[in-house]
C-alpha positions in Angstrom: 6.3 -8.7 -12.5 9.7 -10.0 -11.3 10.6 -13.1 -13.3 7.3 -15.0 -13.9 5.9 -14.3 -10.4 2.2 -15.0 -10.2 -0.1 -11.9 -9.6 -2.5 -12.0 -6.9 -5.9 -11.0 -8.4 -8.2 -11.6 -5.2 -8.0 -12.9 -1.6 -10.7 -13.8 0.9 -13.2 -16.7 1.4 -10.1 -18.8 2.9 -7.8 -18.5 -0.1 -6.4 -16.5 -3.0 -7.1 -16.1 -6.6 -3.8 -15.8 -8.6 -3.0 -15.5 -12.3 -2.3 -19.2 -12.1 -5.6 -20.1 -10.5 -7.4 -20.4 -7.2 -5.5 -21.5 -4.1 -7.3 -22.6 -1.0 -5.8 -21.9 2.5 -2.6 -20.0 3.3 0.0 -19.5 0.5 3.8 -19.3 0.0 5.1 -17.6 -3.1 8.8 -18.0 -3.7 10.1 -17.0 -7.1 7.7 -17.9 -9.8 6.1 -20.7 -7.6 3.0 -20.5 -5.5 2.2 -23.4 -3.2 0.0 -24.2 -0.3 1.5 -23.0 3.1 0.5 -24.8 6.3 0.1 -22.1 8.9 -3.4 -21.0 9.4 -2.5 -18.5 12.0 0.6 -16.4 13.1 0.8 -18.7 16.0 1.4 -21.5 13.7 4.2 -19.9 11.7 7.5 -21.7 12.8 10.9 -21.8 11.5 10.1 -24.9 9.8 7.4 -23.4 8.0 9.9 -20.8 6.5 12.5 -23.3 5.8 12.2 -22.8 2.0 12.5 -19.1 2.5 15.7 -19.3 4.7 17.3 -21.9 2.4 16.9 -19.6 -0.5 18.8 -16.9 1.1 19.5 -13.2 0.5 20.7 -13.8 -3.2 17.1 -15.0 -4.1 15.1 -13.3 -1.4 15.6 -9.7 -0.5 12.8 -9.8 2.2 9.9 -11.8 3.3 6.5 -10.2 2.9 4.5 -11.8 5.7 0.6 -11.5 5.7 -0.1 -12.3 9.4 -3.9 -12.8 9.1 -7.0 -10.3 9.4 -5.1 -8.0 11.8 -1.5 -6.9 12.0 0.6 -8.4 14.8 4.3 -8.7 15.6 5.7 -12.2 14.5 7.7 -14.0 17.3 11.2 -12.8 18.0 12.8 -16.1 17.0 11.4 -15.8 13.5 12.6 -12.2 13.2 16.1 -13.1 14.4 16.3 -16.1 12.2 15.4 -14.1 9.1 17.9 -11.4 10.3 20.7 -13.9 10.6 20.0 -15.3 7.2 20.4 -11.7 5.7 16.6 -11.7 4.8 14.5 -8.7 5.6 11.1 -8.8 7.0 7.9 -6.8 6.2 4.9 -8.0 8.0 1.3 -6.5 8.0 -2.2 -8.0 7.9 -2.9 -10.2 5.0 -5.2 -7.8 2.9 -2.5 -5.2 3.0 0.2 -7.8 2.1 -1.9 -9.1 -0.9 -2.5 -5.8 -2.1 1.2 -4.6 -1.9 2.6 -7.8 -3.3 1.8 -7.0 -6.9 3.3 -3.6 -6.6 6.6 -4.9 -5.2 7.0 -7.7 -7.7 6.3 -5.2 -10.5 9.2 -3.2 -9.2 11.4 -6.2 -9.6 12.0 -6.8 -6.0 13.2 -10.1 -4.9 10.7 -11.3 -2.3 9.0 -14.2 -1.0 5.4 -13.9 0.2 4.0 -16.0 3.1 0.3 -15.2 3.3 -2.0 -16.4 6.0 -5.6 -17.0 4.5 -8.6 -15.0 5.7 
């Protein structure tokens, strides 16, 4: 894993089981830290909810892996544009796919942030 990034061991039932323990609700992983993340749906994801990712910038975050919920959907244009302006890529997919690919990407040493809406 990149740095000491937590691994995602399981997901569902409204939360995630990480190598660091169970987290209820949506989750933001930035570097080696996982913390609760407020958005419970894609409609609730705002620039404010991604402020930490944007502040980290491209030196720390190559791209944001966004788990958008139970089914894939296009994030709002303002979010996509703000990430692009900040020099941070965006990969979005349903949360199950994002949770599965997160461990692979961190094992490859990718500098990513993961914002995952709980299902």
